[in-house]
C-alpha positions as CSV (number, residue, x, y, z in Angstrom):
1,M,39.9,50.6,64.0
2,K,40.9,49.6,60.7
3,I,39.7,46.1,59.6
4,T,41.6,44.2,56.8
5,R,40.7,41.4,54.7
6,S,42.8,38.3,54.7
7,K,44.1,36.9,51.5
8,Q,42.2,33.7,52.2
9,D,38.8,35.8,52.1
10,E,39.8,37.4,49.0
11,G,40.5,34.1,47.2
12,F,37.2,32.6,48.4
13,A,35.4,35.7,47.0
14,V,37.1,35.2,43.7
15,I,36.1,31.5,43.6
16,I,32.4,32.5,44.4
17,A,32.6,35.1,41.5
18,L,34.0,32.6,39.1
19,V,31.4,30.0,40.0
20,A,28.6,32.5,39.7
21,V,29.9,33.5,36.2
22,T,30.1,29.8,35.1
23,V,26.7,29.1,36.3
24,L,25.2,32.2,34.6
25,T,27.1,31.4,31.4
26,I,25.6,27.8,31.5
27,M,22.2,29.0,32.1
28,A,22.6,31.5,29.3
29,G,23.8,28.8,26.9
30,E,21.0,26.6,27.8
31,F,18.4,29.4,27.4
32,A,19.9,30.1,24.0
33,Y,19.8,26.5,23.0
34,S,16.3,26.0,24.2
35,M,15.1,29.0,22.3
36,K,16.9,27.6,19.1
37,V,15.1,24.4,19.6
38,E,11.8,26.0,20.1
39,T,12.3,28.1,17.1
40,R,13.2,25.0,15.1
41,L,10.2,23.1,16.4
42,A,8.0,25.9,15.3
43,A,9.4,26.1,12.0
44,N,9.3,22.2,11.6
45,T,5.5,22.5,12.6
46,N,4.9,25.2,10.0
47,N,6.7,23.1,7.5
48,D,4.8,20.1,8.2
49,E,1.6,21.8,7.8
50,E,2.7,23.1,4.5
51,F,3.8,19.7,3.4
52,Y,0.4,18.3,4.5
53,W,-1.7,20.8,2.7
54,I,0.4,20.7,-0.5
55,G,0.2,17.0,-0.5
56,R,-3.5,17.2,-0.1
57,G,-3.6,19.5,-3.2
58,G,-1.8,17.0,-5.1
59,V,-4.4,14.3,-4.2
60,E,-7.1,16.8,-5.3
61,R,-5.4,17.0,-8.8
62,A,-5.5,13.3,-9.0
63,C,-9.1,13.4,-8.1
64,W,-9.7,15.8,-11.0
65,W,-7.6,13.5,-13.4
66,L,-9.6,10.6,-12.5
67,A,-13.0,12.4,-12.7
68,L,-12.2,13.3,-16.4
69,E,-11.4,9.8,-17.2
70,G,-14.2,8.4,-15.5
71,G,-16.7,8.7,-18.3
72,Q,-15.4,5.6,-20.0
73,P,-16.9,2.1,-19.5
74,Y,-13.5,0.7,-18.7
75,S,-10.2,1.6,-17.1
76,S,-6.9,0.4,-18.4
77,R,-3.0,0.8,-18.1
78,M,-3.1,2.8,-21.3
79,Q,-5.1,5.7,-19.8
80,Y,-3.3,8.9,-18.6
81,W,-3.7,8.2,-14.9
82,A,-1.4,5.1,-15.3
83,G,1.1,7.0,-17.4
84,G,-0.1,5.5,-20.6
85,P,-0.4,7.2,-24.1
86,G,-4.2,7.5,-23.8
87,D,-7.0,5.1,-24.5
88,G,-9.7,5.6,-26.9
89,P,-11.7,8.9,-27.0
90,E,-9.7,10.3,-24.0
91,T,-6.8,11.2,-26.4
92,N,-8.8,14.3,-27.2
93,S,-9.3,15.2,-23.5
94,P,-7.9,18.1,-21.5
95,L,-5.3,15.7,-20.0
96,A,-3.7,15.2,-23.2
97,G,0.0,16.7,-22.8
98,L,-0.4,17.1,-19.1
99,S,1.9,15.4,-16.6
100,L,1.6,13.9,-13.1
101,Q,5.2,14.7,-12.2
102,D,6.8,17.5,-10.7
103,F,3.9,20.2,-11.0
104,Q,3.9,23.3,-8.9
105,I,1.7,23.9,-5.8
106,G,2.5,26.8,-3.6
107,E,6.2,26.6,-2.5
108,G,6.7,23.0,-3.5
109,T,6.3,20.6,-6.2
110,V,4.3,17.3,-6.3
111,S,4.6,14.1,-8.2
112,L,1.8,11.6,-8.3
113,K,1.6,7.8,-8.6
114,L,-1.7,6.3,-8.9
115,E,-2.4,2.4,-8.5
116,E,-5.8,1.0,-9.2
117,Q,-6.9,-1.3,-6.4
118,E,-9.0,-3.5,-8.7
119,S,-5.5,-4.7,-10.2
120,K,-5.3,-6.8,-7.1
121,I,-7.4,-9.3,-5.2
122,N,-9.8,-8.0,-2.5
123,I,-8.9,-9.9,0.7
124,N,-12.3,-9.0,2.1
125,T,-14.3,-10.5,-0.7
126,A,-12.1,-13.5,-1.7
127,D,-13.6,-16.9,-1.4
128,G,-12.0,-20.2,-0.4
129,P,-11.1,-21.3,-3.9
130,L,-9.5,-18.2,-4.7
131,L,-7.6,-17.8,-1.7
132,Q,-6.5,-21.6,-2.1
133,Q,-5.4,-20.7,-5.6
134,V,-3.2,-17.8,-4.4
135,L,-1.5,-19.9,-1.8
136,S,-0.8,-22.8,-4.0
137,V,0.8,-20.6,-6.9
138,Q,2.8,-18.6,-4.2
139,G,4.3,-22.1,-3.2
140,A,2.9,-22.3,0.3
141,D,3.2,-25.8,1.9
142,P,0.1,-27.9,1.2
143,N,-0.5,-28.4,5.0
144,S,-0.7,-24.7,5.4
145,I,-3.0,-23.8,2.5
146,A,-6.3,-24.8,4.3
147,V,-5.1,-23.2,7.5
148,V,-4.4,-19.9,6.2
149,S,-7.5,-20.1,3.8
150,D,-9.9,-20.8,6.7
151,S,-8.3,-18.5,9.0
152,V,-8.5,-15.6,6.7
153,L,-12.2,-16.3,6.2
154,D,-12.7,-16.8,10.0
155,W,-10.8,-13.4,10.7
156,I,-13.2,-11.3,8.4
157,D,-16.5,-12.9,9.1
158,A,-18.9,-11.6,11.7
159,D,-19.4,-14.8,13.8
160,D,-17.4,-16.7,16.2
161,N,-17.8,-20.1,14.3
162,T,-14.5,-21.7,13.5
163,R,-13.9,-23.4,10.2
164,P,-12.3,-26.9,10.1
165,A,-8.7,-25.5,9.9
166,G,-9.4,-21.9,10.9
167,A,-9.3,-19.9,14.0
168,E,-11.4,-17.6,16.1
169,S,-10.7,-15.5,19.3
170,D,-10.2,-18.6,21.4
171,Y,-7.0,-19.5,19.6
172,Y,-5.7,-15.9,19.4
173,L,-6.4,-15.2,23.2
174,G,-3.9,-18.2,23.8
175,L,-1.1,-16.3,22.1
176,T,1.4,-13.9,23.6
177,P,0.5,-11.2,23.3
178,A,-3.1,-12.2,23.2
179,Y,-5.8,-10.5,21.0
180,Y,-9.2,-11.1,19.6
181,A,-10.1,-12.2,16.0
182,K,-11.4,-9.0,14.3
183,N,-14.5,-10.5,12.8
184,A,-14.8,-7.6,10.4
185,P,-13.3,-6.7,7.1
186,M,-9.4,-5.8,7.2
187,D,-8.7,-2.1,7.0
188,S,-4.9,-2.7,6.3
189,I,-3.3,-5.5,4.5
190,E,-0.7,-5.7,7.3
191,E,-3.6,-7.4,9.4
192,L,-2.8,-10.5,7.4
193,L,0.3,-10.9,9.8
194,L,-2.2,-11.3,12.6
195,V,-3.9,-14.3,11.0
196,K,-3.1,-17.9,12.0
197,G,-0.8,-19.6,9.6
198,V,0.5,-16.4,7.9
199,T,4.2,-16.0,8.3
200,P,6.3,-12.7,7.6
201,E,7.9,-14.7,4.8
202,M,4.6,-15.5,3.1
203,F,3.6,-12.0,3.6
204,K,6.6,-10.3,2.1
205,G,7.6,-13.1,-0.5
206,T,11.1,-14.3,-1.2
207,P,13.5,-12.1,-3.1
208,P,14.3,-13.6,-6.6
209,E,18.1,-14.0,-5.6
210,D,17.2,-16.1,-2.6
211,R,14.9,-18.5,-4.4
212,P,16.2,-21.8,-5.8
213,E,17.0,-22.1,-9.5
214,H,14.7,-25.2,-9.8
215,Q,12.0,-26.2,-7.6
216,L,9.7,-29.2,-8.3
217,G,6.0,-28.9,-7.2
218,F,4.6,-26.9,-4.5
219,G,5.8,-26.2,-1.0
220,H,9.1,-27.5,0.3
221,A,10.7,-30.6,1.6
222,P,11.2,-31.2,5.5
223,G,14.1,-29.2,6.6
224,Q,14.2,-27.1,3.5
225,E,13.7,-23.3,4.0
226,A,10.4,-22.1,2.5
227,T,10.4,-19.8,-0.5
228,Y,7.5,-17.9,-2.0
229,A,7.1,-16.7,-5.7
230,F,5.5,-13.4,-4.4
231,G,4.3,-11.8,-1.3
232,L,0.6,-11.8,-0.2
233,R,1.0,-8.1,0.2
234,D,1.8,-7.9,-3.5
235,V,-1.5,-9.5,-4.7
236,F,-4.0,-8.6,-2.0
237,T,-5.7,-5.3,-1.1
238,P,-8.3,-4.4,1.4
239,F,-9.7,-1.8,-0.7
240,S,-11.6,-2.4,-4.1
241,S,-14.9,-3.0,-5.6
242,G,-14.3,-6.7,-5.1
243,K,-13.5,-7.8,-8.8
244,I,-10.3,-8.0,-10.7
245,N,-9.8,-5.7,-13.6
246,L,-8.4,-7.6,-16.6
247,L,-7.2,-4.4,-18.1
248,T,-5.0,-3.4,-15.2
249,A,-4.0,-6.5,-13.3
250,D,-0.5,-7.8,-14.1
251,D,0.1,-11.4,-15.3
252,Q,1.0,-12.4,-11.6
253,V,-2.5,-11.4,-10.4
254,L,-4.2,-12.8,-13.6
255,Q,-2.8,-16.3,-13.2
256,L,-4.3,-16.4,-9.6
257,I,-7.8,-16.2,-11.0
258,P,-9.3,-19.9,-10.7
259,G,-9.5,-21.1,-14.4
260,L,-6.6,-18.9,-15.8
261,D,-3.1,-20.0,-15.9
262,T,0.2,-18.6,-17.1
263,A,-0.3,-18.9,-20.8
264,A,-3.9,-17.5,-20.5
265,A,-2.6,-14.5,-18.5
266,Q,0.0,-13.6,-21.1
267,A,-2.4,-13.9,-24.0
268,I,-4.8,-11.6,-22.2
269,E,-2.1,-9.2,-21.5
270,N,-1.1,-9.2,-25.2
271,V,-4.6,-8.6,-26.6
272,R,-5.5,-5.8,-24.1
273,D,-2.4,-3.7,-25.3
274,S,-2.7,-4.7,-28.9
275,D,-3.6,-2.2,-31.7
276,P,-6.6,-1.9,-31.5
277,P,-6.9,-3.2,-27.9
278,V,-9.5,-5.5,-26.8
279,R,-12.0,-4.0,-24.2
280,N,-14.5,-6.8,-23.9
281,I,-14.5,-9.5,-21.1
282,A,-15.6,-12.3,-23.4
283,Q,-13.2,-11.6,-26.1
284,L,-10.4,-11.2,-23.5
285,L,-11.1,-14.6,-22.2
286,S,-11.5,-16.1,-25.5
287,A,-8.1,-14.9,-26.6
288,G,-6.7,-16.5,-23.4
289,G,-8.0,-19.8,-24.6
290,V,-10.6,-20.1,-21.7
291,N,-13.1,-22.9,-22.2
292,P,-16.5,-21.5,-22.6
293,A,-17.8,-23.9,-19.9
294,A,-15.3,-22.3,-17.5
295,A,-15.8,-18.8,-18.5
296,G,-18.9,-18.5,-16.4
297,Q,-16.9,-19.2,-13.2
298,I,-14.2,-16.7,-14.1
299,M,-16.7,-13.9,-15.0
300,S,-17.8,-13.9,-11.3
301,Y,-14.1,-12.9,-10.3
302,V,-13.4,-10.2,-13.0
303,S,-14.4,-6.9,-14.7
304,I,-12.9,-4.2,-16.9
305,V,-13.7,-1.4,-14.6
306,G,-11.8,0.2,-11.8
307,N,-13.2,2.4,-9.1
308,T,-10.7,2.4,-6.1
309,Y,-7.2,4.0,-6.5
310,E,-4.3,4.4,-4.1
311,V,-2.7,7.9,-4.7
312,Q,0.8,8.6,-3.6
313,A,1.7,12.3,-3.5
314,T,5.5,13.1,-3.0
315,V,5.9,16.6,-2.0
316,T,9.3,18.5,-2.3
317,I,10.2,21.8,-0.7
318,G,13.7,22.8,-1.2
319,Q,15.8,19.7,-0.2
320,L,13.0,18.0,1.8
321,S,10.5,15.5,0.5
322,H,7.5,13.8,2.2
323,T,5.1,11.2,0.6
324,Y,1.4,11.1,1.5
325,T,-1.0,8.4,0.5
326,A,-4.7,8.5,0.1
327,I,-7.4,6.1,-1.1
328,V,-9.9,7.6,-3.4
329,I,-13.1,6.0,-4.7
330,R,-14.6,7.1,-8.0
331,N,-18.4,6.9,-8.8
332,G,-18.6,8.0,-12.4
333,R,-17.1,11.5,-12.3
334,S,-17.7,11.9,-8.6
335,M,-14.7,11.4,-6.3
336,Q,-14.4,10.6,-2.6
337,V,-11.2,10.7,-0.6
338,V,-11.7,8.0,2.2
339,S,-8.2,8.4,3.8
340,Y,-5.1,10.5,3.7
341,Y,-2.0,10.1,5.8
342,R,1.7,10.7,5.6
343,S,3.5,7.4,4.5
344,Q,7.1,8.6,4.2
């Protein structure tokens, strides 16, 4: 007996076949895409590792550079690490004529930027008068100066005793979200944003275009938006030997030292970069018109030596660039890298 298929069965079979082909095509496409993604991820991983080690090589070059300049009894912005023309005997060093920009390492190029941390104020060693001076010059409201100053000191000290206007864990545990006071030195300047009284505006500062053209006195009137001449992040660092280097700090930081004002800061900058440059603390303070009776207090805050550096190594391979940041401590000609991470 002859069995025949109906047209309906044939049509159903065609539909099944088309569905199967479609499903297989989709699966093949997904597999190909997955393989492409895996290949790209593997390539990115290899690139990330290459970027990482080239950046580390750049930091090691910075260490070599700093070690060669570490034999002098001072550090200044005229030295090669700061992009200067050379200072004193180092003009005859192997660094003369070399550059920290666009040098080759492996398949990439590296550009270095070094910032001496002694050009800023160490937040972990600053005392009450120094903190209050910074806040006053910044333009903080008089009512918040004691709060922020005492709270910073409470944050970094090891005990749970609260200063008159400060805060310890019992205050921070009442916030949302709650957290404990650190009771230890800051590891990052961003920790200031966790301290009672510190606002994002104080931390970042007010852009020049947003500041009033004329402002009388410190702080701001009721209802007036607060403005700040600079950000706390611009003048503080958690890493340094604890003293401010008169040869590398800018006038903004110099005038924050108790006993110095704008005129004194400008005079110190002028003589330290003069020809010949002044490389003596007493002579620098004298040039700034500092009263000898006040010099003793100022001397407790300042030096002419830097030992701690933030090194930024920007690595470029092809069209891609990554920036790595390291903190380097110099002890004579011995160098130690205490942190290294990708920052951009």
